[in-house]
C-alpha positions as protocol buffer text, in pm:
chain_id: "A"
residue {
  index: 1
  type: MET
  ca { x: -3597 y: 11301 z: 2861 }
}
residue {
  index: 2
  type: PHE
  ca { x: -3428 y: 11091 z: 2621 }
}
residue {
  index: 3
  type: GLY
  ca { x: -3620 y: 10918 z: 2348 }
}
residue {
  index: 4
  type: LYS
  ca { x: -3598 y: 10554 z: 2289 }
}
residue {
  index: 5
  type: SER
  ca { x: -3418 y: 10452 z: 1979 }
}
residue {
  index: 6
  type: TRP
  ca { x: -3547 y: 10161 z: 1793 }
}
residue {
  index: 7
  type: LEU
  ca { x: -3354 y: 9966 z: 1543 }
}
residue {
  index: 8
  type: PHE
  ca { x: -3547 y: 9813 z: 1266 }
}
residue {
  index: 9
  type: TYR
  ca { x: -3414 y: 9534 z: 1050 }
}
residue {
  index: 10
  type: PHE
  ca { x: -3549 y: 9438 z: 715 }
}
residue {
  index: 11
  type: TRP
  ca { x: -3445 y: 9128 z: 529 }
}
residue {
  index: 12
  type: VAL
  ca { x: -3466 y: 9121 z: 158 }
}
residue {
  index: 13
  type: TYR
  ca { x: -3373 y: 8827 z: -57 }
}
residue {
  index: 14
  type: VAL
  ca { x: -3208 y: 8926 z: -382 }
}
residue {
  index: 15
  type: ASN
  ca { x: -3173 y: 8675 z: -661 }
}
residue {
  index: 16
  type: ILE
  ca { x: -2878 y: 8763 z: -883 }
}
residue {
  index: 17
  type: LYS
  ca { x: -2846 y: 8587 z: -1212 }
}
residue {
  index: 18
  type: VAL
  ca { x: -2499 y: 8601 z: -1365 }
}
residue {
  index: 19
  type: VAL
  ca { x: -2526 y: 8603 z: -1741 }
}
residue {
  index: 20
  type: ASP
  ca { x: -2233 y: 8452 z: -1924 }
}
residue {
  index: 21
  type: VAL
  ca { x: -2077 y: 8670 z: -2190 }
}
residue {
  index: 22
  type: ASN
  ca { x: -1888 y: 8535 z: -2486 }
}
residue {
  index: 23
  type: ASP
  ca { x: -1539 y: 8592 z: -2345 }
}
residue {
  index: 24
  type: ASN
  ca { x: -1368 y: 8260 z: -2428 }
}
residue {
  index: 25
  type: GLN
  ca { x: -1203 y: 8147 z: -2749 }
}
residue {
  index: 26
  type: PRO
  ca { x: -1280 y: 7794 z: -2867 }
}
residue {
  index: 27
  type: GLN
  ca { x: -994 y: 7555 z: -2783 }
}
residue {
  index: 28
  type: ILE
  ca { x: -882 y: 7305 z: -3050 }
}
residue {
  index: 29
  type: GLU
  ca { x: -693 y: 6989 z: -2957 }
}
residue {
  index: 30
  type: ILE
  ca { x: -561 y: 6751 z: -3224 }
}
residue {
  index: 31
  type: LEU
  ca { x: -570 y: 6392 z: -3099 }
}
residue {
  index: 32
  type: TYR
  ca { x: -324 y: 6181 z: -3295 }
}
residue {
  index: 33
  type: LYS
  ca { x: -341 y: 5801 z: -3309 }
}
residue {
  index: 34
  type: SER
  ca { x: -58 y: 5780 z: -3056 }
}
residue {
  index: 35
  type: SER
  ca { x: 12 y: 6023 z: -2773 }
}
residue {
  index: 36
  type: THR
  ca { x: 375 y: 6052 z: -2891 }
}
residue {
  index: 37
  type: ASP
  ca { x: 283 y: 6155 z: -3248 }
}
residue {
  index: 38
  type: THR
  ca { x: 331 y: 6514 z: -3357 }
}
residue {
  index: 39
  type: GLU
  ca { x: 187 y: 6472 z: -3705 }
}
residue {
  index: 40
  type: ALA
  ca { x: -72 y: 6251 z: -3865 }
}
residue {
  index: 41
  type: GLN
  ca { x: 22 y: 5966 z: -4099 }
}
residue {
  index: 42
  type: VAL
  ca { x: -192 y: 5774 z: -4343 }
}
residue {
  index: 43
  type: ASP
  ca { x: -108 y: 5510 z: -4605 }
}
residue {
  index: 44
  type: GLU
  ca { x: -139 y: 5624 z: -4965 }
}
residue {
  index: 45
  type: ASP
  ca { x: -388 y: 5342 z: -5028 }
}
residue {
  index: 46
  type: ALA
  ca { x: -604 y: 5417 z: -4722 }
}
residue {
  index: 47
  type: ALA
  ca { x: -969 y: 5326 z: -4775 }
}
residue {
  index: 48
  type: PRO
  ca { x: -1236 y: 5599 z: -4778 }
}
residue {
  index: 49
  type: ASP
  ca { x: -1353 y: 5689 z: -4424 }
}
residue {
  index: 50
  type: SER
  ca { x: -1026 y: 5569 z: -4268 }
}
residue {
  index: 51
  type: PRO
  ca { x: -952 y: 5782 z: -3959 }
}
residue {
  index: 52
  type: VAL
  ca { x: -669 y: 6034 z: -3978 }
}
residue {
  index: 53
  type: VAL
  ca { x: -705 y: 6233 z: -3651 }
}
residue {
  index: 54
  type: ALA
  ca { x: -970 y: 6314 z: -3395 }
}
residue {
  index: 55
  type: ILE
  ca { x: -1026 y: 6676 z: -3295 }
}
residue {
  index: 56
  type: ARG
  ca { x: -1167 y: 6792 z: -2962 }
}
residue {
  index: 57
  type: VAL
  ca { x: -1311 y: 7144 z: -2965 }
}
residue {
  index: 58
  type: THR
  ca { x: -1426 y: 7306 z: -2641 }
}
residue {
  index: 59
  type: ASP
  ca { x: -1548 y: 7650 z: -2537 }
}
residue {
  index: 60
  type: ALA
  ca { x: -1579 y: 7749 z: -2172 }
}
residue {
  index: 61
  type: ASP
  ca { x: -1875 y: 7979 z: -2240 }
}
residue {
  index: 62
  type: ASP
  ca { x: -2227 y: 7866 z: -2156 }
}
residue {
  index: 63
  type: GLY
  ca { x: -2524 y: 7826 z: -2386 }
}
residue {
  index: 64
  type: GLU
  ca { x: -2506 y: 7925 z: -2750 }
}
residue {
  index: 65
  type: ALA
  ca { x: -2174 y: 8103 z: -2695 }
}
residue {
  index: 66
  type: GLY
  ca { x: -2025 y: 7767 z: -2600 }
}
residue {
  index: 67
  type: ARG
  ca { x: -2160 y: 7583 z: -2903 }
}
residue {
  index: 68
  type: VAL
  ca { x: -1881 y: 7546 z: -3162 }
}
residue {
  index: 69
  type: VAL
  ca { x: -1884 y: 7468 z: -3533 }
}
residue {
  index: 70
  type: CYS
  ca { x: -1571 y: 7357 z: -3719 }
}
residue {
  index: 71
  type: GLU
  ca { x: -1460 y: 7366 z: -4077 }
}
residue {
  index: 72
  type: MET
  ca { x: -1150 y: 7243 z: -4255 }
}
residue {
  index: 73
  type: THR
  ca { x: -949 y: 7411 z: -4529 }
}
residue {
  index: 74
  type: SER
  ca { x: -642 y: 7309 z: -4725 }
}
residue {
  index: 75
  type: GLU
  ca { x: -465 y: 7426 z: -5039 }
}
residue {
  index: 76
  type: ASN
  ca { x: -432 y: 7073 z: -5174 }
}
residue {
  index: 77
  type: GLY
  ca { x: -600 y: 6832 z: -4932 }
}
residue {
  index: 78
  type: MET
  ca { x: -973 y: 6893 z: -4968 }
}
residue {
  index: 79
  type: GLU
  ca { x: -995 y: 6638 z: -5249 }
}
residue {
  index: 80
  type: TYR
  ca { x: -851 y: 6366 z: -5020 }
}
residue {
  index: 81
  type: PHE
  ca { x: -974 y: 6448 z: -4666 }
}
residue {
  index: 82
  type: LYS
  ca { x: -1301 y: 6547 z: -4500 }
}
residue {
  index: 83
  type: LEU
  ca { x: -1405 y: 6678 z: -4157 }
}
residue {
  index: 84
  type: VAL
  ca { x: -1695 y: 6493 z: -3993 }
}
residue {
  index: 85
  type: HIS
  ca { x: -1875 y: 6584 z: -3668 }
}
residue {
  index: 86
  type: ASP
  ca { x: -1905 y: 6293 z: -3425 }
}
residue {
  index: 87
  type: ASP
  ca { x: -2281 y: 6287 z: -3365 }
}
residue {
  index: 88
  type: GLY
  ca { x: -2239 y: 6090 z: -3045 }
}
residue {
  index: 89
  type: VAL
  ca { x: -2007 y: 6342 z: -2875 }
}
residue {
  index: 90
  type: SER
  ca { x: -2079 y: 6713 z: -2910 }
}
residue {
  index: 91
  type: ASP
  ca { x: -1719 y: 6836 z: -2884 }
}
residue {
  index: 92
  type: MET
  ca { x: -1556 y: 6573 z: -3111 }
}
residue {
  index: 93
  type: TRP
  ca { x: -1479 y: 6597 z: -3481 }
}
residue {
  index: 94
  type: ASN
  ca { x: -1290 y: 6354 z: -3703 }
}
residue {
  index: 95
  type: VAL
  ca { x: -1072 y: 6401 z: -4009 }
}
residue {
  index: 96
  type: ARG
  ca { x: -1122 y: 6105 z: -4239 }
}
residue {
  index: 97
  type: VAL
  ca { x: -997 y: 5995 z: -4580 }
}
residue {
  index: 98
  type: LYS
  ca { x: -1230 y: 6105 z: -4859 }
}
residue {
  index: 99
  type: LYS
  ca { x: -1033 y: 5920 z: -5130 }
}
residue {
  index: 100
  type: PRO
  ca { x: -688 y: 5757 z: -5120 }
}
residue {
  index: 101
  type: PRO
  ca { x: -420 y: 6029 z: -5115 }
}
residue {
  index: 102
  type: ARG
  ca { x: -160 y: 5943 z: -5379 }
}
residue {
  index: 103
  type: ARG
  ca { x: 196 y: 5992 z: -5260 }
}
residue {
  index: 104
  type: ASP
  ca { x: 307 y: 6054 z: -5619 }
}
residue {
  index: 105
  type: ILE
  ca { x: 92 y: 6371 z: -5607 }
}
residue {
  index: 106
  type: ALA
  ca { x: 199 y: 6499 z: -5263 }
}
residue {
  index: 107
  type: LYS
  ca { x: 407 y: 6348 z: -4982 }
}
residue {
  index: 108
  type: GLU
  ca { x: 229 y: 6559 z: -4721 }
}
residue {
  index: 109
  type: PHE
  ca { x: -75 y: 6780 z: -4683 }
}
residue {
  index: 110
  type: THR
  ca { x: -136 y: 7069 z: -4444 }
}
residue {
  index: 111
  type: LEU
  ca { x: -492 y: 7080 z: -4313 }
}
residue {
  index: 112
  type: SER
  ca { x: -629 y: 7384 z: -4127 }
}
residue {
  index: 113
  type: ILE
  ca { x: -913 y: 7372 z: -3876 }
}
residue {
  index: 114
  type: THR
  ca { x: -1128 y: 7675 z: -3793 }
}
residue {
  index: 115
  type: ALA
  ca { x: -1348 y: 7663 z: -3481 }
}
residue {
  index: 116
  type: ARG
  ca { x: -1619 y: 7929 z: -3452 }
}
residue {
  index: 117
  type: ASP
  ca { x: -1849 y: 7967 z: -3153 }
}
residue {
  index: 118
  type: ASN
  ca { x: -2210 y: 8082 z: -3176 }
}
residue {
  index: 119
  type: GLY
  ca { x: -2165 y: 8384 z: -2949 }
}
residue {
  index: 120
  type: SER
  ca { x: -2352 y: 8707 z: -2992 }
}
residue {
  index: 121
  type: PRO
  ca { x: -2300 y: 8983 z: -3079 }
}
residue {
  index: 122
  type: GLU
  ca { x: -1947 y: 8875 z: -3167 }
}
residue {
  index: 123
  type: GLN
  ca { x: -1826 y: 8525 z: -3250 }
}
residue {
  index: 124
  type: LYS
  ca { x: -1490 y: 8403 z: -3123 }
}
residue {
  index: 125
  type: ILE
  ca { x: -1275 y: 8211 z: -3371 }
}
residue {
  index: 126
  type: SER
  ca { x: -970 y: 7984 z: -3329 }
}
residue {
  index: 127
  type: PHE
  ca { x: -740 y: 7829 z: -3587 }
}
residue {
  index: 128
  type: THR
  ca { x: -488 y: 7546 z: -3597 }
}
residue {
  index: 129
  type: SER
  ca { x: -307 y: 7351 z: -3866 }
}
residue {
  index: 130
  type: PHE
  ca { x: -144 y: 7010 z: -3879 }
}
residue {
  index: 131
  type: LYS
  ca { x: 43 y: 6797 z: -4131 }
}
residue {
  index: 132
  type: VAL
  ca { x: -71 y: 6467 z: -4273 }
}
residue {
  index: 133
  type: ILE
  ca { x: 223 y: 6261 z: -4397 }
}
residue {
  index: 134
  type: ILE
  ca { x: 137 y: 6016 z: -4675 }
}
residue {
  index: 135
  type: LYS
  ca { x: 314 y: 5686 z: -4612 }
}
residue {
  index: 136
  type: ASP
  ca { x: 446 y: 5507 z: -4917 }
}
residue {
  index: 137
  type: ILE
  ca { x: 333 y: 5156 z: -5005 }
}
residue {
  index: 138
  type: ASN
  ca { x: 512 y: 4915 z: -5239 }
}
residue {
  index: 139
  type: ASP
  ca { x: 304 y: 4992 z: -5547 }
}
residue {
  index: 140
  type: HIS
  ca { x: 567 y: 5031 z: -5822 }
}
residue {
  index: 141
  type: TYR
  ca { x: 764 y: 4764 z: -6007 }
}
residue {
  index: 142
  type: PRO
  ca { x: 1136 y: 4808 z: -6070 }
}
residue {
  index: 143
  type: MET
  ca { x: 1196 y: 4920 z: -6428 }
}
residue {
  index: 144
  type: PHE
  ca { x: 1511 y: 4849 z: -6629 }
}
residue {
  index: 145
  type: ASP
  ca { x: 1652 y: 5126 z: -6845 }
}
residue {
  index: 146
  type: PRO
  ca { x: 1668 y: 5018 z: -7123 }
}
residue {
  index: 147
  type: PRO
  ca { x: 1403 y: 4747 z: -7090 }
}
residue {
  index: 148
  type: SER
  ca { x: 1620 y: 4478 z: -7250 }
}
residue {
  index: 149
  type: TYR
  ca { x: 1993 y: 4413 z: -7293 }
}
residue {
  index: 150
  type: SER
  ca { x: 2191 y: 4217 z: -7551 }
}
residue {
  index: 151
  type: ILE
  ca { x: 2569 y: 4176 z: -7558 }
}
residue {
  index: 152
  type: SER
  ca { x: 2835 y: 3982 z: -7741 }
}
residue {
  index: 153
  type: ILE
  ca { x: 3163 y: 3877 z: -7584 }
}
residue {
  index: 154
  type: LEU
  ca { x: 3472 y: 3705 z: -7709 }
}
residue {
  index: 155
  type: GLU
  ca { x: 3506 y: 3342 z: -7620 }
}
residue {
  index: 156
  type: ASN
  ca { x: 3838 y: 3400 z: -7453 }
}
residue {
  index: 157
  type: THR
  ca { x: 3707 y: 3667 z: -7215 }
}
residue {
  index: 158
  type: SER
  ca { x: 3866 y: 3614 z: -6875 }
}
residue {
  index: 159
  type: PRO
  ca { x: 3642 y: 3505 z: -6587 }
}
residue {
  index: 160
  type: GLY
  ca { x: 3557 y: 3798 z: -6358 }
}
residue {
  index: 161
  type: THR
  ca { x: 3567 y: 4054 z: -6640 }
}
residue {
  index: 162
  type: ASP
  ca { x: 3287 y: 4312 z: -6626 }
}
residue {
  index: 163
  type: ILE
  ca { x: 3083 y: 4258 z: -6940 }
}
residue {
  index: 164
  type: ILE
  ca { x: 2769 y: 4467 z: -6888 }
}
residue {
  index: 165
  type: THR
  ca { x: 2616 y: 4719 z: -6648 }
}
residue {
  index: 166
  type: VAL
  ca { x: 2239 y: 4718 z: -6600 }
}
residue {
  index: 167
  type: ARG
  ca { x: 2033 y: 4988 z: -6439 }
}
residue {
  index: 168
  type: ALA
  ca { x: 1689 y: 4975 z: -6282 }
}
residue {
  index: 169
  type: SER
  ca { x: 1485 y: 5221 z: -6079 }
}
residue {
  index: 170
  type: ASP
  ca { x: 1181 y: 5196 z: -5856 }
}
residue {
  index: 171
  type: ALA
  ca { x: 952 y: 5495 z: -5791 }
}
residue {
  index: 172
  type: ASP
  ca { x: 873 y: 5379 z: -5435 }
}
residue {
  index: 173
  type: ASP
  ca { x: 1047 y: 5550 z: -5141 }
}
residue {
  index: 174
  type: GLY
  ca { x: 1269 y: 5402 z: -4872 }
}
residue {
  index: 175
  type: ALA
  ca { x: 1309 y: 5026 z: -4850 }
}
residue {
  index: 176
  type: PHE
  ca { x: 1028 y: 4981 z: -5103 }
}
residue {
  index: 177
  type: GLY
  ca { x: 1246 y: 5156 z: -5362 }
}
residue {
  index: 178
  type: ASP
  ca { x: 1562 y: 4956 z: -5288 }
}
residue {
  index: 179
  type: ILE
  ca { x: 1659 y: 4719 z: -5568 }
}
residue {
  index: 180
  type: THR
  ca { x: 1863 y: 4400 z: -5550 }
}
residue {
  index: 181
  type: TYR
  ca { x: 1985 y: 4223 z: -5859 }
}
residue {
  index: 182
  type: GLN
  ca { x: 2010 y: 3852 z: -5920 }
}
residue {
  index: 183
  type: ILE
  ca { x: 2104 y: 3652 z: -6229 }
}
residue {
  index: 184
  type: LYS
  ca { x: 1834 y: 3394 z: -6279 }
}
residue {
  index: 185
  type: SER
  ca { x: 1966 y: 3231 z: -6596 }
}
residue {
  index: 186
  type: VAL
  ca { x: 2218 y: 3283 z: -6869 }
}
residue {
  index: 187
  type: LEU
  ca { x: 2130 y: 3213 z: -7229 }
}
residue {
  index: 188
  type: CYS
  ca { x: 2431 y: 3119 z: -7437 }
}
residue {
  index: 189
  type: VAL
  ca { x: 2395 y: 3105 z: -7810 }
}
residue {
  index: 190
  type: ASP
  ca { x: 2673 y: 2953 z: -8017 }
}
residue {
  index: 191
  type: THR
  ca { x: 2689 y: 3155 z: -8336 }
}
residue {
  index: 192
  type: THR
  ca { x: 2972 y: 2949 z: -8487 }
}
residue {
  index: 193
  type: ALA
  ca { x: 2763 y: 2647 z: -8576 }
}
């Protein structure tokens, strides 16, 4: 005789928890004032705390591994710029003016941003750099060289004869450094009397 076969089924519920590992680099995005800009610009007389750029830093990891801290470095810009975390938005940072960056000192600065996540056992780090162009303002007066001129001419000098050349310079760049000349008055002294 054949035995009866019985099939038994057991159901077991298994709860699987996937633990995120620190496998993503932080991503750094420089947000310029205009979407068409490729470098930051700031006036040389910009007030302290004036915005330069915003920086969005994200990390696709969960938990502590997704928490990112940023720092800024520069060979010559740390005196003039600072990196500030936007307390209201966890992934936003701002580069701001610390003190007015003088164009006579440098026409541009290169700032480097380092983003470091809080992963364990190994932190992931990302880097990026961007330029800050210092825009000139009209802050220099034209200067004559020499500062004053004196000439003597003969009384029978023909009209239209070149009698003197004057030179001036302006330390400002571009249109701010362009100089136009105009004769305001002529002082004639008769030395024969």
